[in-house]
C-alpha positions as a printed NumPy array, in Angstrom:
array([[ 12.123,  -9.7  ,  -8.842],
       [  9.824,  -6.958,  -9.189],
       [  5.751,  -7.128,  -8.16 ],
       [  3.084,  -5.105,  -9.808],
       [  0.35 ,  -4.162,  -7.158],
       [ -2.823,  -2.811,  -8.613],
       [ -6.648,  -1.543,  -7.656],
       [ -9.619,  -1.135,  -9.829],
       [-10.444,   2.34 , -11.262],
       [-11.423,   5.1  ,  -8.868],
       [ -8.819,   3.165,  -5.74 ],
       [ -5.729,   3.776,  -4.06 ],
       [ -3.453,   1.67 ,  -2.817],
       [ -2.81 ,   2.091,   1.02 ],
       [  0.023,   0.199,   2.486],
       [ -0.934,  -1.39 ,   6.139],
       [  1.991,  -3.846,   6.774],
       [  5.429,  -5.006,   5.111],
       [  8.269,  -7.352,   6.306],
       [ 11.251,  -7.98 ,   4.845],
       [ 12.731, -11.14 ,   5.925],
       [ 11.288, -14.717,   6.186],
       [  7.973, -16.365,   7.851],
       [  7.813, -19.765,   6.516],
       [  9.305, -22.408,   3.935],
       [  7.295, -22.31 ,   1.323],
       [  7.706, -18.769,  -0.079],
       [ 10.05 , -17.999,  -2.86 ],
       [ 11.877, -21.521,  -2.167],
       [ 13.247, -22.102,  -5.771],
       [ 16.609, -22.949,  -5.963],
       [ 17.396, -22.388,  -2.418],
       [ 19.011, -24.59 ,   0.421],
       [ 17.361, -26.169,   2.898],
       [ 19.538, -24.149,   4.968],
       [ 18.652, -20.895,   3.909],
       [ 14.458, -21.523,   4.025],
       [ 15.23 , -23.016,   7.817],
       [ 14.882, -19.417,  10.029],
       [ 11.072, -18.723,   9.594],
       [ 11.375, -16.423,  12.331],
       [ 13.409, -13.813,  10.308],
       [ 12.042, -10.217,  10.534],
       [ 13.184,  -6.94 ,   9.997],
       [ 11.53 ,  -4.792,  12.533],
       [ 12.252,  -1.391,  10.939],
       [ 10.591,  -2.826,   7.299],
       [  7.223,  -0.71 ,   8.011],
       [  8.676,   2.238,   9.916],
       [ 11.264,   2.64 ,   6.682],
       [  8.293,   2.889,   4.272],
       [  8.138,   6.419,   4.732],
       [ 11.962,   6.994,   4.96 ],
       [ 14.158,   9.427,   3.348],
       [ 15.32 ,   8.606,  -0.386],
       [ 18.264,   6.786,  -0.241],
       [ 15.807,   4.018,   1.769],
       [ 15.758,   0.716,  -0.088],
       [ 11.687,   0.713,   0.903],
       [ 10.791,   4.074,  -0.001],
       [  9.371,   2.433,  -3.297],
       [  6.443,   1.251,  -1.126],
       [  6.128,   4.274,   0.466],
       [  5.534,   5.965,  -2.821],
       [  2.954,   3.161,  -3.787],
       [  0.241,   4.906,  -1.274],
       [ -2.173,   6.941,  -2.876],
       [ -1.479,   5.809,  -6.642],
       [ -3.661,   3.562,  -8.402],
       [ -0.859,   0.908,  -9.335],
       [  2.958,   0.839,  -8.182],
       [  6.103,  -1.836,  -8.816],
       [  7.604,  -2.707,  -6.022],
       [ 11.397,  -4.158,  -5.859],
       [ 12.592,  -6.32 ,  -3.029],
       [ 15.543,  -4.491,  -1.941],
       [ 19.245,  -6.625,  -1.678],
       [ 21.582,  -4.152,   0.263],
       [ 19.884,  -5.579,   3.192],
       [ 20.232,  -8.674,   5.275],
       [ 18.418,  -8.737,   8.389],
       [ 19.077, -12.806,   9.142],
       [ 22.368, -13.748,   7.404],
       [ 22.303, -17.246,   5.51 ],
       [ 18.47 , -16.871,   5.298],
       [ 16.927, -16.144,   2.163],
       [ 14.736, -13.166,   2.401],
       [ 11.673, -12.004,   0.78 ],
       [  9.485,  -8.93 ,   0.88 ],
       [  5.761,  -9.218,   1.991],
       [  3.42 ,  -6.128,   1.464],
       [ -0.014,  -6.472,   2.434],
       [ -2.23 ,  -3.235,   1.023],
       [ -5.775,  -2.476,   0.919],
       [ -7.404,  -0.688,  -2.248],
       [ -9.357,   2.032,  -0.844],
       [-11.801,   4.016,  -2.424],
       [-11.742,   7.722,  -3.393],
       [-14.281,   9.427,  -4.745],
       [-13.559,  12.882,  -6.462],
       [-15.427,  16.324,  -5.611],
       [-18.284,  16.311,  -7.906],
       [-18.418,  12.55 ,  -8.446],
       [-20.425,   9.664,  -7.115],
       [-19.665,   6.058,  -6.168],
       [-22.081,   3.246,  -5.618],
       [-21.03 ,   1.167,  -2.601],
       [-22.663,  -1.949,  -2.306],
       [-22.494,  -5.855,  -1.156],
       [-23.92 ,  -9.174,  -2.029],
       [-26.715, -10.503,  -0.547],
       [-26.782, -11.019,   3.257],
       [-23.775,  -8.779,   3.289],
       [-24.023,  -5.362,   4.835],
       [-21.415,  -2.429,   4.445],
       [-19.2  ,  -1.352,   7.588],
       [-17.292,   2.319,   6.964],
       [-14.413,   1.502,   9.035],
       [-12.801,   5.289,   8.076],
       [-13.846,   7.91 ,   5.832],
       [-12.483,  11.264,   5.128],
       [-13.702,  14.622,   3.376],
       [-11.164,  16.821,   2.079],
       [ -7.008,  16.63 ,   0.983],
       [ -4.548,  14.818,   2.439],
       [ -2.433,  14.019,  -0.558],
       [ -1.904,  16.328,  -3.423],
       [ -1.46 ,  13.164,  -5.731],
       [ -4.974,  12.2  ,  -5.852],
       [ -7.574,  13.911,  -8.783],
       [ -5.541,  17.041,  -9.034],
       [ -8.248,  18.696, -11.324],
       [-10.45 ,  21.551,  -9.963],
       [-14.411,  20.88 ,  -9.973],
       [-16.506,  23.755,  -9.063],
       [-19.046,  23.124,  -5.83 ],
       [-22.256,  24.299,  -4.099],
       [-20.424,  24.091,  -0.575],
       [-16.52 ,  24.658,  -0.076],
       [-15.105,  23.769,   3.338],
       [-11.591,  24.576,   2.348],
       [-11.66 ,  27.833,  -0.308],
       [ -9.713,  26.934,  -2.925],
       [ -8.611,  23.404,  -2.186],
       [-10.186,  20.618,  -4.466],
       [-11.108,  17.756,  -2.346],
       [-12.051,  13.852,  -2.406],
       [-13.97 ,  11.467,   0.002],
       [-11.65 ,   8.457,   1.02 ],
       [-13.546,   5.469,   2.278],
       [-12.215,   2.638,   3.681]])
């Protein structure tokens, strides 16, 4: 089964955690026997590591979700970390704000809350984001179109 991950306009997906295995009996139980749901300590420890693996990795599709606004993820069927257990793929991600060069963003919270910026970057780490060139008065990296990431 495919799952579509999506962020609102102006944000991109950043995958923070993934597991292929089984951590509970209630996720994806339909049509499965009790014995296929019993092992709730089934985890493929290499899942997140393989997010950036080679093109033949079953998890390459997840790695390609990073820095995209939306992405379709498919649980692999070629890997069986716990024989006899029905596994599922969990992907935890955040939607990270990206403010392209020459643009503005309005960060706001509900009353009684405050904004906490845990990480920010101005420059360019990824060629997939906002490849359009704009003029600016300050150019920290000559010839490179920059953006601000706020997380």
